[in-house]
N, C-alpha and C positions, 0 to 999 in steps of 0.2 A: 325611604319607603320601607315599611315593615311588611313582611310576608308571613302569613300563617299557613300551616300545612296540616292536612289530615290524611294519614296513610299515603304520604308522598304525593298528594294532589293539592294544588294551590286552591285555597278557599277564599282568601281575601288578598287582593293585591291592588294597590292604588285605591280607587274610589268605588269599586264594584264589590258587592258582597254576593258570593255565589251560593252560600250555604249558611245555615244558622247552627250547624252541628258544632260540638265542642272541638276546638282545634288547639294544637300545641304551638307555642312560639319556638321557632328555631333560632338559636344563637348564630352569631357571625361565623363561628367555626363549623357549626352544623350545616350551614348553607354552602360550604365548599371553600371558604376563605382559608388560606394556608398560613399557619403560624411561621415565624422565622425558623423555629427548630424543624418544622416540617420541610421548609425550603432546603435547609442544610441536608436533611435526610434524602431529599430528591436528588440533590447534587452528588451526594456520596453514593447513592444507589446507581446513578448514571455513570459515575466514574468507575465504580466497581464492575459494572456490566461491560463497559468499553474495554477495560483492562482484561477482564475475563475472556472477552471475544478475541482480543489481540493475542493473548497467551495461547488460546486454542489454535489460532492461525499459525503462531510461531512453532507449535508442536509439529506441524506438518512440514515446516521448512526443510529439516534434514531429509525427510523422506522424499520431498519433491526434488531437492538437490541431487540426491542419490539416483532418482529415476532419470533425471536429465543427464547425469553423468553416464549412467548405463546406456541410455539411448545414443549418446555421442560415441561411446566405445563400440557399440553394435554397428553404428553407421560407418565408423572408420574401418572396422573389420569387413563389413560388406563391400566397401569400395576396394579394399585390398584384394578380396576374393574376386571381385569383378575384373580388376586389372590382371591378376594372375591367370584367371580362366580365359580371358579374352586373348592374351598374348600366347598362352599355351595352345589354344584352339587355332589361332592363325598360324603358329609355327607347325602344328601337326598337319594342317591342311596343306601348307607349302611342302612339307616333307612327303606326304602321301601322294601328292599330285605329281611328284617327280619334276617339279619345276626347277630347272637349273637357272637359278638367278645368279648370273655372273655380274658382279659389280666391280667397278674399278676401285682400287685401294684408295685413291684420293677422295672419291665420293663417300666411301665408308668412313674414312677418317673425319671428313668434313661433317657428315651427318652425326657421328658420335660426338664430336666437339660441340656442334650447335645444340644437340640434345642435352648435353651436360650443362652448357651455358644457360639454356632455357630453364632447366631444372633448378640450377643454383639461383637464378633470378626469381623464379617462382617461390623458392624457399625463403629468400630474403624478403620478398614482398609479404609473404605470410607472417614472417617474424615481425616485420614492421607493423603489420595490421594487428597482430596479437599484442604487441607492446602498446600500440595506440588504444586498443580496447582496455587493457589493464590500467593505463593512465586515465582513461575516461571513467572507469569504475572507481578508481581511487579518488578522482576529483569529485565525482558524485557523492561518494561517502564523506569527503571533507565538507562539501556543501550541506549535506544532511546534518552534520555536527554543528555547522554554523547556524543553520535553520533552527536546530534544537536550542542553541544558546539564545537565539533571537526570541524564540517563543518564551523562554524563561524570563528574559529581560522585559518583554512586552507584558507578560503576566504580572511581574513585579511592579511595573509602572502603573498598570491599570488598578492593581490593588492599592497602591499608594494614592492614586487619584480618588478612588472610592472612599478610602479612609479620610482623605482631606475634605471631600465634599460632605461626608457624614459628620465630621467634626464641625465644619462650618455651619451646617444646618442645625446641628445640636445647639451650638452657641446662639444662633439666631432665634431658635425656638425658646431657649431659656430667657433671652432678653425680651422676647415678645410677651411671654407669660409673666415676667416681672412687672411689666408696666400695666 
């Protein structure tokens, strides 16, 4: 079907004639069809824009990491202050109230030993958890590298398939037009 336009308005399309004014014929390219070079430009533009966006996000990564690290350090310091102030406050209350807390030595020794054991167990549990977290992050990083290599292989495979199909159809067209 041929389409004629006059100042971006369709005058003739199909079997109806809407105007007898002089119209210009728009070529295939003028009607919005994209040349193969235009398609390559679109893909290159898309690739450049995605890379540009990712690069901008990557610029923020060190800042975000530093902010998270600062927050963690502030949180740790706040918890230390809480423990120190709570224990100091309880100790001061006990001293000012003149409470004579007489405890038998075996109970004091038992409490100290159990407290030390609980603390050591908690530290071991935290260390195991930290090592598990590090191992998980390392595994995720390794998986990301594998995924990246898979994408490269998949892209290479698809490119080869596209080339094979294009070659096949090119040969078929040449044979068709020879006959």
